[in-house]
C-alpha positions in Angstrom: 7.7 144.5 99.7 6.9 140.8 99.1 5.1 139.9 95.8 3.9 136.5 94.8 2.3 135.7 91.5 0.8 132.6 89.9 -0.9 132.3 86.5 -2.6 129.5 84.6 -0.1 128.2 82.1 -2.7 127.9 79.3 -2.0 131.3 77.7 -1.4 134.9 78.6 -4.0 136.1 76.1 -6.7 133.5 77.2 -6.5 134.4 80.8 -7.0 138.1 80.1 -10.0 137.9 77.8 -13.3 138.4 79.6 -11.7 138.4 83.0 -12.7 140.2 86.1 -10.6 141.0 89.2 -11.3 140.6 92.9 -9.1 142.4 95.4 -8.9 141.1 99.0 -7.2 143.1 101.7 -5.7 146.5 102.2 -4.6 148.4 99.1 -3.4 151.6 100.7 0.2 152.7 99.9 1.2 153.0 103.5 0.3 149.4 104.5 -0.5 147.4 101.4 -1.3 143.8 102.1 -3.6 142.3 99.5 -4.3 139.6 97.0 -5.7 140.3 93.5 -7.5 137.3 92.0 -8.2 137.2 88.2 -11.3 135.2 87.1 -11.4 134.3 83.4 -14.4 134.3 81.1 -15.3 130.7 82.1 -15.4 131.6 85.8 -12.2 129.9 86.7 -9.5 131.5 88.8 -6.7 132.2 86.3 -4.3 134.5 88.0 -3.4 135.6 91.5 -1.0 138.4 92.5 -0.2 139.0 96.2 1.5 142.1 97.5 3.0 141.9 101.0 0.6 139.0 101.7 2.1 136.0 103.5 1.0 132.7 104.8 -1.1 131.5 101.8 1.5 131.0 99.2 0.8 127.3 98.8 -3.0 127.9 98.7 -2.6 130.5 96.0 -0.6 128.0 93.9 -3.3 125.3 94.4 -6.1 127.8 93.4 -4.4 128.2 90.0 -3.3 124.7 89.6 -6.8 123.4 90.2 -8.5 126.1 88.0 -11.0 126.5 90.8 -14.2 128.4 90.3 -14.2 132.1 91.1 -17.9 132.3 90.9 -18.7 130.8 94.3 -22.1 131.7 95.6 -21.4 132.7 99.2 -19.0 135.6 98.6 -16.0 133.8 100.0 -13.6 135.1 97.3 -14.0 138.9 98.0 -14.2 138.5 101.8 -10.7 139.2 103.3 -11.8 137.9 106.7 -12.1 134.4 105.3 -9.1 132.2 104.4 -8.5 131.4 100.8 -7.9 127.8 101.8 -11.7 127.4 102.4 -12.0 127.4 98.6 -10.0 124.2 98.4 -12.3 122.3 100.6 
């Protein structure tokens, strides 16, 4: 099992208060391959955890580093058919 994780360095407490989670991918025990994205109270992406997810490690780091908005209007964040890299454009 491969796991990647990135978190905003601001504060563990701050990133958990008022946050919501978006899960992209397959979460079944037999073939888990997903990314869980934490959005903090201000609407910024504050934490990303990937389980057996590959190919987007650098994109995930950039999502956190840039504190990008997790409140995008077109539903890109929860849609596993679209690449996370589209958020960086």
